[in-house]
C-alpha positions, 0 to 999 in steps of 0.5 A: 499499499502506498503512503498517502501524499504529503501536504505541500509546504506553504511557499509564498511567491508574490512575484507580481510585485515586480510589476505592481506599479502599472499592472494593477491597483491596490484595493480593499475587499468588501466588508461582508455582513457575514461569511459562511463557508460553503465550499472548501477545495481541500484537494487543491489546498493540499497542493499549495500548502493551505490544507491545514488551515482551520475553517476559521482561518480559512474564512479569514483569508478566503472571505475577509482576505486577511493577507497570507503570511509573506504574500501580497500586503494588499490585493491588486485589482488588475488592469486590462483592455480587451475585445468583447464580442470582437469590439475593442473596449478600453474600459475594462479591468478587474471590476469584482475581483482581485489578485489576492496571493501567489504561491508555489505548488507541490511541483514548484509552479507559480499559482495565483489565488484570484477572486470573484465577488470580492467588492468594488474596485476602480474598474467596477464601472456601474457594477456592485462588485458582487457575485451570486451564490448561484453563479459561484455554485455554477462555477464549481460545477464547471471547473470540476466537470472540465477538470475531469475531462482533461481540460486545463482549467482554473480551479474553484478553491473557495466559496463563502456565502456573504449575506447580501441580497443582490438584484440580477436581471437573469436570476430571481431576485433578490438572490444570495451572494457569495465570494469565490476564490479561484486557483490558477497558474496566472491571471495575465490575460491577452487584454493585459498586453492589449492595454499596454500596446494601446497605451504605448508602454513598450518597457512595461510590455517587455517586462510582462513578456519576461514575467510570462516566460519566466513564470509560465513554463508549464505545458500546453495541457494538464500532463507533464511538468516541463515545456520544450522551447517554443519557436525557432532558435534565436527567436525574440522573447515576444515571438517565443511567448506567442509560439507558447501561447498559440500552442496552449490556446490550440490545445484549449480549443481542442479540449473544449470540442472534445468535452462538448463544452461551450464557454459562451464568452470568448473575449480577449479579456477572458483569455489567459496566456497560460492556456487555462480556461477560466471565468465561467458565466453562461457556459453549457454542455452540448445536449446533442452534437450541434455546432450552432449551439450557443451558451449565452442568450446575448450571443445573438449572432452565434459568434461564440457558438460551439462550432465557432469556438476554435475560430474565435480562439485563433482570432484572439491569438491574432489580437495578442500578436497585434499587441506584441508588434510593440516589440517585434516585427510582423513576420516572426509573429505571423509565423507563430500564429500560423502554427495554430492549425497544426497544434489544433489538429494534433491536440484534437487527435490526441484528446479525442482518442484519449476520451474515446479510450483508444490508442492513437494511430496517427494524425490522418487516421485519428482525424478520420475517426473523429469525422466518423464519430461526429457524423454518427452523433449528428445523425443519431442526436446522441450527446457527446457524454453518452457517445464517448461512454457507450463507445469507450475502447470500441465497446459500443455497438457501432455500425457502418463506417464508424464500426469499421473505423473503431475496429482498427483501434486498440483499446486502452486498459480500463480497470476503473469501475466507473466504466461499468456504471449504467450511464456517464456523468454529464452536466446539462443545464437541467441538472444544474438547476436540479442541484441548485433548487434544494440549496435555494429552497432549503439550504440542502448542499447534498446534491452538489456534494455528491456531484462533486464526488461523482465528477472526481470519480469520473476524472480518476477513471479517465486519468490525465490526457497525454501531453503534446509530443515532446512535453515531459 
């Protein structure tokens, strides 16, 4: 029997302070009328040395934002611009959140603790700086489901109910309030670079590029610890960074498609250059395979529909390239952008075979298999969760071209009892509402707790997706 993993030691690493004079504004958290701990991600806390906090200490740090020892003396509301539905908006920034702390995880990687719903900042505009409890619950579900499906995502670290009555147009009001903390590898957005380019701050842009290259060496996906050098030998820092970001974003785009996930708001201020998916608002999972399916009711043109997400993410990479023209000529940046398609197809093949439970055979064969699977789902109306589960390792009763394609693949060895369940885990909107109803009506959190446990069990069954070729 293997010994249980040891908790990481808390290691503060407030490296953002080197950029603090221009990347953000010191702010104070809201003084909430109450703080009730509703969700504590003990698994994530173990990785960053905070698992030993008592509940009272947890609430002090994650609800009242008492500074962690040796960390940021005051939260920073980060400054950025961004394209929102491909229209440039310079009036952005952290309007209801801030960067609270930075620390190293058990593998020595820099991690951020950032907030949502922590109060007003200089960038709140007309907003109240708050988060609804239902919104926080939805983010727990999104991050747990995505993590179980191998998506490189921020993780919901803490949710604390804060005792305020909020009015929202998209929820029955008044509704309950919360403050959420997320754990991620960074909070540097494409829009952070866009702001510096718009303001002509070349020195700060160079410093930001250096910060990212020095602190975000992780892989494009969740597997592995190291990343091979990106870009041609002798490339400038700006070009090297863009090569890395393009590869990460191509992998993120593929991970959305394989997961059957629709983010809903793929603006450049929601694009983290670490390649992590984050900031979950009107998300949805596909009820059936439909490229036109949209998540946000306000996405009237379908710009961020399921089947257009890859194009949108690539377009966003182009906006980062435009910003990096502050430091680099166009040709090396264009060369980096042109690698997106190759990285995307490689990631799709790798991730599709991983979720289907078969051993990849090569890009051409795997791409053909993907096409057969998509056609089968489109014709049958079966959702991706059910499809992947039913055909895991080629065990389903496929017919025609799909049967022939699957027969050529060797299955992986599946020993986890999850694969013997009568049905797969899923996350359709009806279940989200069913989980919320007992919380809203009777403060009963048992369905949410059970769902989190079930999703983590599914994640154990899948294991981590294979990293890109060349990544350790």
